Steps between C-alpha positions, in 0.01 A plus 500: 500500500811692605477876518682689219847620600730762355837414349679639806279297735560187291878549509496536878274198546717286271804595707323400823372177345845403371650543847213324678492203261879462514482495880222242504690289247805502727295408807316222317775346288824571685396523865194271501320758718208650301312795648205505255266237361531372143183693412644825638825445310312421179301822540824702512635329190172546318487870585858537374405333172193722459704816542774378265238419235350847538838680509749277309757781484517496883608135528795497741832315456421323829143417394363186670369399158857432391593291803503119510546324834740667741862600538712239679824692548470478879423127505764283674441226240719470192357640176393316186438651156194357328568373149142596412355793691231418757214735421212618717129480419260751350200558726133507409241617751177460302344276236545757226874518569524124448308545176746775400789259565345238272435767237868602509598137445262482202648813348855376553419170326282669233205279592135562413265602778320164488814284490566315830802594708611220728612609848601317811358624829628411845500639851798718588633374828631768734865405535853587395602460136776246445681368193643147498768426241535135401786372284458147365222462755711594804426812704808724479366842600202654678450875511244755615367750248673799659474794260424274206855507366689393812369282782627332815662157498281271713620166362599364840171615650264337249674167563281490813170545309351157434296624202820589310674192358878500475467278191215510249325182387509389136648657189573871549674774298870562558408832664160590639404764757178433687344812648244511777419606854635394837215528750379400845162346574269679743511233768878479484521880519286509815715230663821684408378827649397315816854364532646843426286660769591234755869557427464879517590532131359719223147416383433491127223718357361238262589167334670670206740692722563190710591309183726779375674542834548125528642451151730803500713378790879503490489192724322227304455316830235756596321442171505127573291564812230690309206320328544635147320380186542570128300486183597582143323746271739540206854486373798717407815401313467173310716318248176344375135566587318167537163605361325735260267661753510631856277216619709232329822626660339530844376143474852387411641689799253314720610169347859585596395506866427868574161606641277729294177670599206261533289782357695536174238503222493554125245764396384578147309821569501805725180372658670174600796694641278717715286207616810315614618814680169522687504128577839533666383811686200313641730229637772736618429478874493119488843469340791402722715777356475871423438620145496855371324459171491295181763496224413473131772380261545492125819432309563876489357658814380468856222681686423487871154574645 
């Protein structure tokens, strides 16, 4: 339990937190050089949220709670405006917070307490968010999330990622944006850092930063030399949505030739959601890639634990 603070102390701490979190966001997202662990960063964000909940009139214009992604003004890559904003996730750190998320969904849909709420649950791979715009099945644009409204054009770069088809299989909508994560497997990351060290080049802090640094290259030839992977977890702009549920659309995306998480499951209760979360956690060290939690999806919200 945090010690009580005065209003003046809260205002000063919120100022320090805003500056610290903004700095860590820049190091992580823009420079691919994090100085703190994910757990340490999450603790800062959580403390900021606690203080803002306690003192809502002290919420700052530069509050981290209002930020999505990162500013890309300094990026050498050309900029792309997202037709549909790329949002970030809400975090949950305990079982009761997951239960609160489900309760909010129930209230939004005016459902009874005993009425099932279907959710998908899947591992959140630790990578770089990327949106792939297909028109008549052909890939015409790939972009990073950036600040959610504007991202970086990485179309030429993703052409070198084997998991991303240039043409989708089967019948597809006239316009469909597949959204997912570009990532690097652990073994590939270790081999890349070994090559970097041998060449006297910069070492990457972790697979996520290696993936981000590899994708966000002005020279797509460098990206071509990096072992990047991709899997889809959702969609953005669409002239038609080929399914009535999250699971149905994800299965269709897989049929088109894009990888999805092998741990994507449909859950009908909070208990199932949490059991799947723990199952993934128990297997975490054996996976060939880094994950930083589990994502729950409904048609109207997402939660990350």
